[in-house]
LOVEXVEX-259347 format. One line per field, with one value per residue (C-alpha): residue number from 0; residue in three letters; x, y, z. Coordinates in steps of 0.5 Angstrom, whole numbers, m for minus. Layout:
<drenfis>
k: (NUM;...) $
r: (ALA;...) $
u: (X;...) $
v: (Y;...) $
w: (Z;...) $
</drenfis>
This chain:
<drenfis>
k: (0;1;2;3;4;5;6;7;8;9;10;11;12;13;14;15;16;17;18;19;20;21;22;23;24;25;26;27;28;29;30;31;32;33;34;35;36;37;38;39;40;41;42;43;44;45;46;47;48;49;50;51;52;53;54;55;56;57;58;59;60;61;62;63;64;65;66;67;68;69;70;71;72;73;74;75;76;77;78;79;80;81;82;83;84;85;86;87;88;89;90;91;92;93;94;95;96;97;98;99;100;101;102;103;104;105;106;107;108;109;110;111;112;113;114;115;116;117;118;119;120;121;122;123;124;125;126;127;128;129;130;131;132;133;134;135;136;137;138;139;140;141;142;143;144;145;146;147;148;149;150;151;152;153;154;155;156;157;158;159;160;161;162;163;164;165;166;167;168;169;170;171;172;173;174;175;176;177;178;179;180;181;182;183;184;185;186;187;188;189;190;191;192;193;194;195;196;197;198;199;200;201;202;203;204;205;206;207;208;209;210;211;212;213;214;215;216;217;218;219;220;221;222;223;224;225;226;227;228;229;230;231;232;233;234;235;236;237;238;239;240;241;242;243;244;245;246;247;248;249;250;251;252;253;254;255;256;257;258;259;260;261;262;263;264;265;266;267;268;269;270;271;272;273;274;275;276;277;278;279;280;281;282;283;284;285;286;287;288;289;290;291;292;293;294;295;296;297;298;299;300;301;302;303;304;305;306;307;308;309;310;311;312;313;314;315;316;317;318;319;320;321;322;323;324;325;326;327;328;329;330;331;332;333;334;335;336;337;338;339;340;341;342;343;344;345;346;347;348;349;350;351;352;353;354;355;356;357;358;359;360;361;362;363;364;365;366;367;368;369;370;371;372;373;374;375;376;377;378;379;380;381;382;383;384;385;386;387;388;389;390;391;392) $
r: (UNK;UNK;UNK;UNK;UNK;UNK;UNK;UNK;UNK;UNK;UNK;UNK;UNK;UNK;UNK;UNK;UNK;UNK;UNK;UNK;UNK;UNK;UNK;UNK;UNK;UNK;UNK;UNK;UNK;UNK;UNK;UNK;UNK;UNK;UNK;UNK;UNK;UNK;UNK;UNK;UNK;UNK;UNK;UNK;UNK;UNK;UNK;UNK;UNK;UNK;UNK;UNK;UNK;UNK;UNK;UNK;UNK;UNK;UNK;UNK;UNK;UNK;UNK;UNK;UNK;UNK;UNK;UNK;UNK;UNK;UNK;UNK;UNK;UNK;UNK;UNK;UNK;UNK;UNK;UNK;UNK;UNK;UNK;UNK;UNK;UNK;UNK;UNK;UNK;UNK;UNK;UNK;UNK;UNK;UNK;UNK;UNK;UNK;UNK;UNK;UNK;UNK;UNK;UNK;UNK;UNK;UNK;UNK;UNK;UNK;UNK;UNK;UNK;UNK;UNK;UNK;UNK;UNK;UNK;UNK;UNK;UNK;UNK;UNK;UNK;UNK;UNK;UNK;UNK;UNK;UNK;UNK;UNK;UNK;UNK;UNK;UNK;UNK;UNK;UNK;UNK;UNK;UNK;UNK;UNK;UNK;UNK;UNK;UNK;UNK;UNK;UNK;UNK;UNK;UNK;UNK;UNK;UNK;UNK;UNK;UNK;UNK;UNK;UNK;UNK;UNK;UNK;UNK;UNK;UNK;UNK;UNK;UNK;UNK;UNK;UNK;UNK;UNK;UNK;UNK;UNK;UNK;UNK;UNK;UNK;UNK;UNK;UNK;UNK;UNK;UNK;UNK;UNK;UNK;UNK;UNK;UNK;UNK;UNK;UNK;UNK;UNK;UNK;UNK;UNK;UNK;UNK;UNK;UNK;UNK;UNK;UNK;UNK;UNK;UNK;UNK;UNK;UNK;UNK;UNK;UNK;UNK;UNK;UNK;UNK;UNK;UNK;UNK;UNK;UNK;UNK;UNK;UNK;UNK;UNK;UNK;UNK;UNK;UNK;UNK;UNK;UNK;UNK;UNK;UNK;UNK;UNK;UNK;UNK;UNK;UNK;UNK;UNK;UNK;UNK;UNK;UNK;UNK;UNK;UNK;UNK;UNK;UNK;UNK;UNK;UNK;UNK;UNK;UNK;UNK;UNK;UNK;UNK;UNK;UNK;UNK;UNK;UNK;UNK;UNK;UNK;UNK;UNK;UNK;UNK;UNK;UNK;UNK;UNK;UNK;UNK;UNK;UNK;UNK;UNK;UNK;UNK;UNK;UNK;UNK;UNK;UNK;UNK;UNK;UNK;UNK;UNK;UNK;UNK;UNK;UNK;UNK;UNK;UNK;UNK;UNK;UNK;UNK;UNK;UNK;UNK;UNK;UNK;UNK;UNK;UNK;UNK;UNK;UNK;UNK;UNK;UNK;UNK;UNK;UNK;UNK;UNK;UNK;UNK;UNK;UNK;UNK;UNK;UNK;UNK;UNK;UNK;UNK;UNK;UNK;UNK;UNK;UNK;UNK;UNK;UNK;UNK;UNK;UNK;UNK;UNK;UNK;UNK;UNK;UNK;UNK;UNK;UNK;UNK;UNK;UNK;UNK;UNK;UNK;UNK;UNK;UNK;UNK;UNK;UNK;UNK;UNK;UNK;UNK;UNK;UNK;UNK;UNK;UNK;UNK;UNK;UNK;UNK) $
u: (0;3;3;m2;m7;m5;m7;m13;m10;m14;m20;m23;m26;m31;m33;m39;m40;m45;m41;m36;m33;m27;m24;m18;m15;m12;m7;m4;3;7;0;m2;m7;m4;m7;m4;m8;m13;m18;m23;m29;m36;m38;m38;m31;m29;m32;m28;m21;m23;m24;m18;m14;m16;m23;m28;m31;m29;m34;m33;m34;m38;m37;m44;m43;m49;m55;m57;m56;m58;m55;m60;m59;m65;m68;m75;m76;m74;m80;m82;m89;m92;m87;m86;m80;m80;m78;m72;m65;m61;m54;m51;m44;m38;m38;m46;m46;m50;m54;m54;m61;m63;m69;m69;m71;m65;m61;m64;m63;m56;m55;m58;m55;m48;m50;m53;m46;m44;m41;m42;m43;m40;m41;m45;m43;m45;m39;m40;m37;m30;m31;m31;m26;m21;m23;m19;m22;m17;m15;m16;m21;m29;m30;m28;m33;m31;m33;m33;m35;m37;m39;m46;m47;m43;m42;m41;m40;m38;m35;m35;m29;m29;m36;m40;m45;m48;m48;m51;m51;m54;m54;m48;m50;m47;m47;m49;m42;m42;m50;m49;m43;m47;m52;m48;m45;m52;m55;m50;m46;m40;m37;m30;m30;m24;m26;m23;m23;m24;m20;m21;m15;m15;m22;m20;m15;m19;m25;m20;m16;m23;m26;m19;m20;m27;m30;m36;m41;m39;m38;m43;m47;m54;m59;m56;m56;m49;m48;m48;m43;m38;m38;m37;m31;m28;m29;m26;m20;m19;m20;m14;m10;m10;m9;m3;0;m1;2;8;10;9;13;18;19;19;24;29;27;29;35;38;36;40;46;46;45;51;56;53;55;62;65;68;65;70;70;62;63;68;64;58;62;65;58;55;60;59;51;52;57;52;46;50;52;44;42;47;45;37;39;43;37;32;36;37;30;28;32;30;23;24;27;22;16;20;21;13;11;15;13;5;6;9;3;m2;m5;m6;m13;m13;m11;m10;m14;m12;m7;m6;m1;m2;4;5;m2;m3;m10;m11;m17;m17;m21;m21;m24;m26;m26;m21;m16;m17;m16;m10;m8;m9;m5;1;1;1;6;11;14;13;6;2;m5;m8;m15;m21;m25;m30;m32;m37;m39;m38;m37;m30;m30;m37;m34;m36;m31;m30;m28;m24;m21;m16;m12;m5;0;8;12) $
v: (0;7;12;16;11;9;17;17;21;18;18;12;15;11;14;11;11;8;2;2;4;6;6;10;10;17;19;26;26;32;36;34;29;22;16;10;5;5;m1;m1;m6;m7;m4;m11;m12;m5;m7;m13;m9;m4;m10;m13;m7;m5;m1;m6;m1;5;10;13;19;18;22;20;20;16;20;25;32;39;46;52;59;60;55;59;59;52;48;42;40;35;35;39;42;37;32;35;35;42;42;49;50;53;59;60;61;56;50;42;39;32;28;26;18;18;20;15;10;11;11;5;1;3;1;m5;m7;m6;1;6;13;19;24;24;29;30;28;35;38;35;35;43;43;40;44;50;54;56;63;68;64;65;60;53;46;40;33;27;20;14;8;10;17;23;29;36;43;50;56;63;66;63;63;56;57;50;42;37;29;26;18;17;16;17;25;27;30;35;36;38;42;46;47;50;55;58;58;61;65;62;62;59;55;51;44;39;32;31;26;25;24;28;26;22;27;33;31;28;35;39;35;36;43;45;38;34;39;45;40;41;34;31;30;23;22;20;13;14;8;11;18;14;11;18;20;14;15;23;20;15;20;25;19;16;23;23;16;18;24;20;14;19;22;15;13;19;19;11;12;18;14;8;13;16;9;6;12;12;5;5;12;14;20;25;22;23;30;31;28;32;38;36;34;41;44;40;41;48;48;43;48;54;50;47;55;57;51;53;60;58;54;59;64;59;57;64;66;60;62;69;67;62;67;72;68;66;73;75;69;71;79;77;73;78;81;89;91;86;86;82;83;77;72;66;61;54;50;49;51;58;62;68;73;79;83;83;88;81;74;73;76;71;65;68;69;61;59;64;61;54;55;59;53;56;53;47;44;51;51;57;56;61;68;73;79;85;93;96;104;104;99;92;87;80;77;71;66;61;55;53;49;50;44) $
w: (0;m2;3;m1;0;7;9;5;m1;m7;m10;m15;m21;m25;m33;m35;m42;m48;m49;m44;m37;m34;m27;m25;m18;m17;m12;m9;m10;m9;m9;m16;m18;m21;m24;m21;m24;m29;m33;m38;m39;m37;m30;m27;m30;m27;m20;m20;m21;m16;m11;m13;m12;m5;m6;m4;0;m3;m6;m13;m17;m22;m29;m33;m40;m41;m39;m45;m43;m46;m44;m43;m40;m36;m32;m31;m39;m40;m42;m46;m48;m44;m38;m32;m29;m23;m28;m30;m26;m27;m26;m26;m29;m24;m28;m28;m36;m37;m34;m36;m36;m36;m35;m28;m30;m34;m28;m23;m29;m30;m22;m21;m26;m23;m16;m19;m21;m14;m14;m8;m11;m8;m13;m19;m24;m32;m37;m40;m35;m35;m43;m43;m38;m43;m49;m51;m56;m62;m61;m67;m70;m71;m67;m65;m66;m62;m64;m60;m64;m59;m62;m64;m62;m64;m59;m61;m58;m60;m58;m60;m57;m50;m50;m50;m55;m56;m55;m59;m58;m65;m67;m71;m78;m85;m86;m79;m78;m84;m83;m76;m77;m83;m78;m72;m77;m80;m73;m69;m74;m74;m81;m81;m75;m73;m73;m67;m66;m58;m54;m47;m43;m37;m34;m28;m26;m27;m23;m17;m17;m17;m12;m7;m9;m8;m4;m7;m4;m8;m15;m20;m19;m21;m15;m14;m6;m4;m1;7;8;3;6;13;10;8;16;18;14;16;23;22;19;25;30;26;26;33;35;30;35;41;39;36;43;47;43;44;51;52;48;52;58;56;55;62;65;61;63;70;72;68;70;77;80;77;70;70;72;67;62;64;63;56;54;56;52;46;47;47;41;37;38;36;29;28;29;24;19;20;18;12;10;11;7;2;1;1;m5;m9;m7;m9;m16;m18;m16;m20;m26;m26;m25;m31;m35;m34;m35;m42;m44;m42;m48;m49;m46;m41;m33;m27;m21;m17;m17;m11;m11;m7;m8;m16;m17;m19;m20;m24;m24;m28;m33;m41;m46;m50;m50;m56;m51;m46;m51;m53;m46;m45;m51;m49;m42;m45;m50;m45;m42;m35;m34;m36;m35;m36;m36;m36;m30;m31;m35;m33;m37;m34;m35;m34;m34;m37;m43;m44;m41;m39;m32;m32;m27;m30;m26;m28;m26;m25;m28) $
</drenfis>
């Protein structure tokens, strides 16, 4: 068992798709989410894999790509003839720019299927949330259309700048791809979009990283009730970590005390009184000298760490400043270990897209993601607030 699993710094992530499922064990190493083990197959095979790797009683973060969803921009105006609003599950995006709507029966059916296979659900989130987090619109273009082809369906979502305009899922048939792209061009006024074939690679890592950052209660999710037993396991793991840390501290002090007692006892029995007094004086002098050396070493280490930190931060500030386009401003910049959270204002969405692309290509940052955007005004002019998350290699 790895230290990350021993201390409970891991998540099991289950991606449930039309024709298969993928189970991933994600560990937190040096502040970053890392996929340690992964398996693709049926739900039952994925559960067997989880059981064989020590996760028999652990809950899963369910990324649901089987339930049909629709993007809407106003819950109050959403209406389908013959249905009530209570028949639908609404999931608001983190940026609050749009809402993911899905039939409640479809959500419950997907959750029941996963539970029947033996899984305990901690969080039930739509896969579209993770897909959008991995989609980086092409800067300096009319728009970007992402296309994902699965066994029997085709998913398509379109951006104008960094703003999501549409999401569609269609049955996979001849010429449906071309027809849907042409429909998007005409319906949303995107004359010459960039077409990108989407590949999911980071879904498990992204969802685990976001849950560590925002906790399960703040994540966008369906109304599926989390499994009580799985949550109890989380609380037990947290309590175990606290107890283990306390036990290590007590054990360390006990070992040091025992060792010191044995040394004193040995020299007390084997030395004369004069020898013992002389030795104690020498030992006191050595302790004083050792303490001075240790204090000096600590001061040197603090100075070295401070200078190293200042150098790294200065390099990152310079790289970020060079990447910032004209007519764009940073209003907040937070650093949490290797993760940088940058908020600011731009006069248009294209500036935000350029900023994201430049940061990604700078070599100073990686996994650059746009968390949120919000239309606002700056000095009585239209502007766009942005929230960007990036990591240092």
